[in-house]
C-alpha positions in Angstrom: -144.0 166.5 -89.9 -142.2 168.4 -87.1 -144.8 169.0 -84.5 -145.2 169.5 -80.7 -147.5 166.4 -80.9 -144.4 164.1 -81.3 -143.4 162.8 -77.9 -140.7 160.4 -76.8 -139.7 158.3 -73.8 -136.4 156.5 -73.3 -136.2 153.9 -70.6 -132.4 153.4 -69.9 -133.1 150.4 -67.6 -134.8 148.5 -70.4 -132.9 150.3 -73.2 -136.2 151.1 -75.0 -136.8 154.3 -77.1 -140.5 155.1 -77.9 -141.3 157.9 -80.3 -145.0 158.6 -80.8 -147.6 161.1 -82.0 -149.7 162.0 -79.0 -152.5 163.2 -81.3 -152.9 159.8 -83.1 -154.5 156.9 -81.4 -153.0 153.5 -82.1 -155.1 150.7 -83.5 -152.3 148.2 -83.2 -148.7 147.5 -84.0 -146.5 145.2 -85.9 -143.1 143.7 -85.0 -140.5 144.4 -87.7 -137.5 142.4 -86.9 -136.9 141.5 -83.3 -136.3 145.0 -81.9 -138.7 147.3 -83.7 -142.4 147.8 -83.2 -144.4 150.1 -85.4 -147.8 151.4 -84.3 -150.5 152.5 -86.7 -153.5 154.8 -86.4 -157.0 153.8 -87.6 -156.1 155.6 -90.8 -153.0 153.4 -91.2 -150.6 156.3 -90.5 -147.6 155.5 -88.4 -148.5 156.7 -84.9 -145.4 155.3 -83.0 -142.1 153.7 -83.2 -140.7 151.5 -80.4 -137.0 150.6 -80.6 -136.0 147.7 -78.2 -132.3 147.3 -77.3 -131.9 150.9 -78.6 -128.2 151.2 -78.1 -127.6 148.0 -80.0 -130.0 148.9 -82.8 -128.5 152.4 -83.2 -125.1 150.7 -83.7 -125.9 147.6 -85.7 -128.7 148.8 -87.9 -128.0 152.5 -88.2 -124.2 152.4 -87.8 -124.3 155.0 -85.0 -122.3 154.2 -81.8 -124.3 155.5 -78.8 -124.7 154.8 -75.1 -127.6 154.8 -72.7 -126.3 158.1 -71.4 -126.5 159.6 -74.9 -130.0 158.4 -75.5 -131.0 159.7 -72.0 -130.0 163.1 -73.2 -132.6 163.3 -76.0 -134.3 166.6 -76.0 -136.6 166.3 -79.0 -137.8 163.7 -81.6 -139.7 163.9 -84.8 -141.5 161.1 -86.7 -142.7 161.1 -90.3 -144.1 158.5 -92.7 -144.6 158.6 -96.4 -146.0 156.1 -98.9 -144.8 155.6 -102.4 -145.0 152.8 -104.9 -146.0 150.2 -102.3 -143.5 151.2 -99.7 -143.8 152.9 -96.4 -140.9 155.2 -95.6 -140.6 155.9 -91.9 -138.3 158.7 -90.9 -137.3 159.8 -87.4 -134.9 162.2 -85.9 -133.7 162.7 -82.4 -131.9 165.7 -81.0 -129.3 164.6 -78.4 -127.4 166.9 -76.1 -124.4 167.0 -78.5 -125.7 165.7 -81.8 -128.6 164.9 -84.1 -129.6 161.4 -85.2 -131.7 161.1 -88.4 -132.7 157.8 -89.9 -135.2 156.3 -92.2 -136.7 152.9 -92.5 -138.2 151.6 -95.7 -140.8 148.9 -95.4 -143.1 147.2 -97.9 -146.6 148.7 -97.7 -148.8 146.9 -95.2 
């Protein structure tokens, strides 16, 4: 879902990237690994994704070398989730000044 309701915030000082749907309230979140928090709406849709130590996560998990300066240049993000066969597929993309990052996370259904 590409929508104007998808917002983002990158805190370079703390190296945290937060992507969220401003139209979906969060009923709570889960910690997935040590650097990823996933927020869910009351309907169990993904309402937000918080990536702690974002530069490290982009490199170690997603294989993308990036810097705080690159992440500070994000101009737009998208966030989607799909459910299939007991799995949740969370997809996100970020448009940086000079490139686009697209990733997906596959989780067991919660």
